[in-house]
C-alpha positions in Angstrom: -46.6 14.6 5.8 -43.7 16.4 7.5 -44.5 15.1 11.1 -45.4 12.1 9.3 -41.9 11.7 7.6 -40.3 12.6 11.0 -41.7 11.0 13.4 -44.0 8.0 12.1 -42.4 6.8 8.9 -38.5 5.9 10.0 -40.2 3.4 12.8 -42.5 1.8 9.7 -39.7 1.8 7.9 -37.4 -0.3 10.7 -40.1 -2.4 11.1 -40.5 -3.6 7.6 -36.7 -3.7 6.8 -36.1 -5.9 9.4 -38.0 -8.9 8.4 -36.0 -11.7 8.7 -37.2 -12.7 5.0 -34.6 -9.5 4.0 -31.6 -11.1 6.0 -30.7 -13.9 3.5 -30.9 -11.2 0.4 -28.4 -8.9 2.8 -26.0 -11.0 3.6 -25.9 -12.7 -0.2 -25.5 -9.1 -1.7 -22.9 -8.2 0.7 -20.7 -11.2 0.9 -18.1 -10.3 -1.3 -17.6 -6.5 -1.1 -14.0 -5.5 -0.4 -11.6 -2.5 -0.6 -13.2 1.2 -0.1 -17.1 0.8 0.0 -19.8 3.6 -0.6 -23.3 2.6 1.0 -25.6 4.2 -1.0 -28.9 4.9 1.2 -27.6 3.7 4.4 -30.7 4.4 6.6 -30.9 3.2 9.9 -27.7 0.9 9.2 -29.2 -2.1 8.5 -26.7 -4.0 6.7 -24.3 -2.9 9.1 -24.3 -6.5 10.7 -23.9 -8.5 7.3 -20.8 -6.5 6.1 -17.8 -9.5 5.8 -15.4 -9.5 8.9 -12.8 -8.0 7.2 -14.6 -4.6 6.3 -13.9 -2.2 8.8 -14.6 1.2 7.1 -17.4 2.2 5.1 -18.4 5.4 3.5 -22.6 6.0 4.1 -24.9 8.5 2.4 -28.2 9.0 3.0 -30.8 12.2 2.4 -33.4 11.3 5.0 -31.6 12.8 8.2 -34.9 11.6 10.3 -33.5 8.1 10.0 -30.2 8.4 11.1 -30.9 9.1 14.5 -32.0 5.4 14.8 -28.5 3.7 13.6 -26.8 5.1 16.4 -27.1 1.8 18.6 -26.3 -0.4 15.7 -23.4 2.0 14.7 -22.1 2.1 18.4 -21.9 -1.6 18.7 -20.5 -2.5 15.0 -16.7 -2.9 14.5 -17.0 -0.9 11.2 -16.6 2.9 11.4 -18.9 4.7 9.5 -18.2 8.0 7.8 -21.8 8.9 7.3 -22.8 12.2 5.0 -26.6 13.6 4.9 -26.4 14.5 1.2 -28.7 13.4 -1.8 -26.9 10.1 -4.1 -27.8 12.3 -7.1 -24.6 14.5 -6.3 -22.0 12.7 -4.8 -18.9 14.7 -3.5 -16.6 12.2 -4.1 -13.9 12.3 -6.6 -14.2 10.3 -10.3 -12.9 6.3 -9.3 -12.5 6.6 -5.6 -14.5 3.6 -4.7 -13.7 -0.4 -5.0 -17.3 -1.0 -4.1 -20.8 0.5 -3.8 -23.6 -0.8 -2.4 -27.6 0.0 -2.5 -30.2 -2.1 -1.0 -33.8 -1.0 -1.1 -32.7 2.5 -2.0 -33.4 2.9 -5.7 -37.3 2.7 -5.4 -37.1 6.1 -3.6 -34.4 8.6 -5.6 -35.9 11.1 -7.3 -33.7 11.2 -10.1 -32.6 7.7 -10.3 -30.6 8.0 -13.8 -28.3 10.8 -12.2 -27.9 8.9 -9.3 -27.0 5.5 -10.8 -24.5 7.6 -13.4 -22.8 9.2 -10.3 -22.2 5.7 -8.8 -20.8 4.7 -12.1 -18.5 8.0 -11.9 -16.8 7.3 -8.1 -16.6 3.6 -9.0 -13.0 2.7 -9.6 -12.3 1.0 -13.4 -12.7 -2.3 -11.8 -15.2 -2.0 -9.5 -18.0 -3.2 -8.4 -21.8 -1.9 -7.6 -23.6 -4.5 -5.4 -27.4 -4.1 -5.4 -30.7 -5.8 -3.7 -33.8 -3.9 -5.1 -37.5 -4.0 -5.7 -39.4 -3.2 -8.9 -41.2 -4.1 -11.7 -42.0 -7.8 -12.4 -42.3 -9.2 -15.6 -46.1 -10.5 -15.0 -48.2 -8.0 -16.7 -51.2 -8.9 -14.2 -48.4 -7.8 -11.2 -47.5 -4.7 -13.0 -51.1 -3.3 -13.7 -51.5 -3.4 -9.9 -48.0 -1.9 -9.3 -48.6 1.0 -12.0 -52.2 1.6 -10.2 -51.0 1.5 -6.5 -47.5 3.5 -7.2 -49.2 6.8 -6.4 -50.5 5.4 -3.0 -47.5 4.1 -2.4 -44.8 6.7 -2.8 -47.4 9.2 -0.7 -47.0 6.5 2.1 -43.5 5.4 1.8 -42.0 9.2 1.3 -41.3 8.5 -2.2 -40.8 4.8 -2.9 -41.9 3.6 -6.5 -43.0 -0.2 -7.2 -42.9 -0.1 -10.8 -39.2 0.6 -11.4 -37.1 -2.0 -13.9 -34.1 -2.0 -12.1 -31.9 -3.7 -15.0 -33.0 -1.5 -17.3 -32.4 1.5 -15.3 -28.8 0.2 -14.3 -27.6 -0.6 -17.6 -28.9 2.8 -19.2 -26.5 4.6 -16.8 -22.6 3.6 -18.0 -22.8 -0.1 -16.0 -22.5 -3.2 -17.2 -24.4 -6.2 -15.2 -22.4 -9.1 -14.4 -24.4 -11.4 -12.6 -28.7 -10.6 -12.2 -31.0 -13.0 -9.9 -34.5 -12.0 -10.2 -37.5 -13.3 -8.1 -39.8 -12.9 -5.6 -39.2 -12.8 -1.8 -41.7 -15.2 0.0 -44.0 -14.7 1.9 -44.3 -11.2 0.3 -47.1 -9.8 -2.2 -46.0 -9.8 -5.6 -46.3 -5.9 -6.2 -44.0 -5.3 -3.6 -41.5 -8.5 -3.4 -40.1 -8.7 -7.1 -36.6 -8.5 -6.3 -33.5 -7.7 -8.9 -30.3 -8.8 -6.8 -26.7 -8.0 -8.9 -23.8 -7.2 -9.5 -22.3 -4.5 -12.0 -19.2 -2.8 -13.3 -18.3 0.2 -15.3 -19.0 0.0 -18.8 -15.8 -0.1 -20.9 -15.4 3.3 -23.0 
């Protein structure tokens, strides 16, 4: 799996995540971001072309060192300066209330300790900050859910830890975050077990 994760999976990820079906989702998710921005799961930099024109700097984190080399072309051609960190989202080395905006797209599925990572997102957000997310996860349809649970172990093995069956809404709300807006839908031309989406905006719960 080491060779697979290093040499094969990054190319597969790039191909799947480059789908035109996901472009509108990325654009819409990023359309209102502003201020000091942290992107969780920066990966190969696929979000870079879709940040608003006024964004000139972001902080990006990703644990997978094997995918960052594929981001170099996008980094060189983008007007956005990226302060990149190879690290785990469960342990962010930033002070409390540092960022106006935190972004994650197609990332929460593969984080091992998802509760800790979301709690870290809440910690580093400013008190009036916003967390913008677009994540696939558990369908509300029982028949789809059955297959998501059945195929999850195989999918995790082939996709380097990607889970099909996480209820993103419940997870976000369980970690000191309050959802302000949420759209839930199936991606077009995508098998339902892979394509149920949670796209929304959250903020810190008032203490």
